[in-house]
C-alpha positions in Angstrom: -0.5 0.2 -0.1 1.3 3.2 -1.0 1.5 5.9 1.6 -0.6 9.3 0.3 0.7 12.8 1.0 -1.1 14.7 3.6 -3.0 17.2 1.1 -4.1 14.5 -1.1 -7.8 13.5 0.0 -9.3 9.9 -0.3 -11.5 9.5 -3.4 -14.4 8.6 -1.0 -14.0 11.5 1.6 -17.5 12.9 0.6 -18.9 9.8 1.0 -17.8 9.6 4.6 -18.5 13.3 6.1 -21.9 12.8 4.9 -22.4 9.4 6.8 -20.3 10.8 9.6 -22.9 13.7 10.1 -26.1 11.1 10.3 -23.9 9.5 13.3 -25.4 10.2 16.9 -22.1 9.7 19.3 -22.3 7.5 22.4 -20.0 10.2 24.3 -19.8 13.7 23.7 -16.4 13.5 25.3 -13.9 14.1 22.7 -15.5 14.6 19.8 -13.9 15.5 16.4 -15.1 18.7 15.1 -15.3 18.6 11.3 -14.9 22.2 9.3 -18.2 23.9 8.3 -16.7 24.5 4.7 -17.3 22.0 2.2 -14.4 19.8 0.3 -13.8 19.9 -3.7 -15.3 17.3 -5.2 -12.6 15.3 -7.3 -12.5 15.0 -11.2 -13.7 11.5 -12.1 -12.2 10.7 -15.4 -14.7 8.4 -17.9 -14.7 5.2 -15.8 -12.9 1.9 -18.5 -15.3 -0.6 -18.7 -15.0 -3.7 -17.0 -13.9 -6.9 -18.9 -15.3 -9.8 -17.1 -13.4 -13.2 -17.7 -15.9 -16.1 -19.1 -16.8 -18.4 -16.1 -14.6 -21.7 -15.5 -16.8 -24.5 -16.2 -18.1 -26.5 -13.1 -17.2 -30.0 -13.0 -18.7 -32.6 -11.0 -16.6 -34.3 -8.4 -16.9 -36.9 -5.5 -19.5 -35.7 -3.3 -17.7 -34.5 0.1 -20.1 -36.5 2.7 -22.5 -39.0 1.9 -26.3 -38.2 1.0 -28.2 -37.5 4.0 -30.7 -40.3 4.6 -33.3 -38.8 7.6 -33.3 -40.7 10.5 -36.1 -43.6 10.6 -38.7 -43.0 13.5 -38.4 -45.0 16.7 -34.4 -45.0 16.0 -32.3 -43.8 19.3 -30.3 -40.9 19.4 -26.9 -40.2 17.7 -25.2 -39.8 21.0 -25.1 -43.3 22.6 -22.5 -42.8 25.0 -20.7 -46.2 26.7 -21.6 -46.8 30.3 -19.4 -44.1 32.4 -18.5 -47.6 34.7 -17.7 -49.9 31.4 -15.4 -46.8 30.2 -13.9 -46.7 33.3 -13.1 -50.2 33.3 -12.0 -50.2 29.8 -9.9 -47.6 30.1 -8.2 -49.3 33.1 -7.9 -52.5 31.7 -10.5 -54.7 33.4 -12.2 -55.4 30.9 -10.3 -56.5 27.9 -11.0 -54.7 24.1 -11.5 -57.5 21.8 -10.3 -56.4 18.5 -8.9 -53.1 17.0 -9.4 -51.8 13.4 -7.5 -48.7 12.2 -9.2 -46.6 9.7 -6.3 -44.0 8.8 -5.5 -43.4 5.1 -8.8 -44.9 3.8 -11.5 -42.5 2.0 -14.8 -42.2 3.7 -16.6 -44.7 1.4 -13.3 -47.2 2.4 -13.8 -46.7 5.8 -17.5 -46.7 6.1 -17.4 -49.9 4.6 -14.6 -51.9 6.1 -15.9 -50.9 9.4 -19.0 -52.5 8.6 -17.3 -55.5 7.5 -15.3 -55.3 10.7 -18.0 -54.4 13.5 -20.7 -57.1 11.6 -18.1 -59.9 12.1 -17.0 -59.0 15.6 -20.4 -59.3 16.4 -20.9 -62.4 14.9 -17.9 -63.8 17.1 -19.4 -62.7 20.1 -17.0 -59.4 21.3 -18.0 -56.7 23.4 -15.3 -54.0 22.9 -13.8 -52.7 19.9 -11.4 -49.8 19.7 -11.8 -47.9 16.3 -8.9 -45.7 15.4 -9.9 -42.7 13.3 -6.8 -40.3 14.0 -7.4 -37.0 15.2 -7.0 -35.2 11.8 -5.1 -32.4 10.2 -5.9 -29.0 11.2 -4.9 -26.8 8.2 -5.4 -23.3 7.8 -5.9 -23.0 4.3 -8.4 -25.7 3.4 -11.8 -24.6 3.8 -13.4 -28.3 4.7 -10.7 -28.7 7.3 -11.6 -25.4 9.2 -14.9 -25.9 8.8 -14.5 -29.3 10.6 -11.7 -28.9 12.6 -10.6 -32.4 13.0 -10.2 -35.2 10.7 -13.6 -36.2 8.6 -13.3 -39.9 9.5 -13.3 -38.9 13.5 -16.4 -36.7 12.6 -18.4 -39.4 10.2 -17.8 -42.4 12.9 -20.6 -41.8 15.6 -22.6 -40.8 12.1 -21.6 -44.2 10.6 -22.5 -46.2 14.0 -26.0 -44.8 14.0 -26.9 -45.9 10.7 -29.5 -48.7 10.3 -26.9 -51.2 9.2 -24.8 -51.0 12.4 -27.4 -49.4 15.1 -28.6 -52.7 15.7 -25.3 -54.1 16.6 -23.9 -50.9 18.2 -25.0 -50.2 22.2 -22.9 -47.2 22.1 -19.4 -45.5 21.8 -17.2 -42.4 23.6 -13.6 -41.3 23.2 -11.0 -43.6 24.0 -8.8 -42.7 26.9 -5.0 -41.6 26.4 -3.7 -44.9 26.6 -5.7 -46.4 23.8 -5.5 -43.2 21.2 -7.0 -40.3 23.1 -9.1 -38.2 20.9 -8.1 -40.3 17.8 -9.5 -43.5 18.8 -13.4 -44.7 19.9 -14.6 -47.1 22.3 -17.5 -49.0 20.4 -19.4 -51.3 22.7 -21.5 -53.9 20.5 -24.6 -55.6 21.6 -24.7 -59.1 23.0 -26.3 -61.3 20.4 
């Protein structure tokens, strides 16, 4: 930005003075008095016509999130947490973790399908507690989507996937894992008895 000379007025000074004259200040103390005289109107050259670039064609890409499905009537809340007493026992190692699955490096669709197969197999075996590792995700300042979610998409989507009709009948609850099991980057998932 270039420095302006003290004698040169900004091009919108007339607009500012007309707006400032209509404002009622909150405090009377320390008001700046404007001069009573009028300022000369700056000479305006003929504006050059703006030439707009043609719009870029919009290409259809991969959808960011799966299509929204309204919850079916009678389905429980999406926020089903593991019972605090059981969570404490798992955290302290009194209840064994029956299986682990790591979803790092997968796309949403891959992670969703892998999770569905894994939970189905573990529920069929009779397992009760599994650890799902999603990772915390990377927070970047220049990526709009990352700034919107602030954390990884797999971490954000896991509770939604667990409450979908395909998995909700197998899962009794979930909660963020203890620091020793991955902290905010992992989840305890408690399966129902079959």
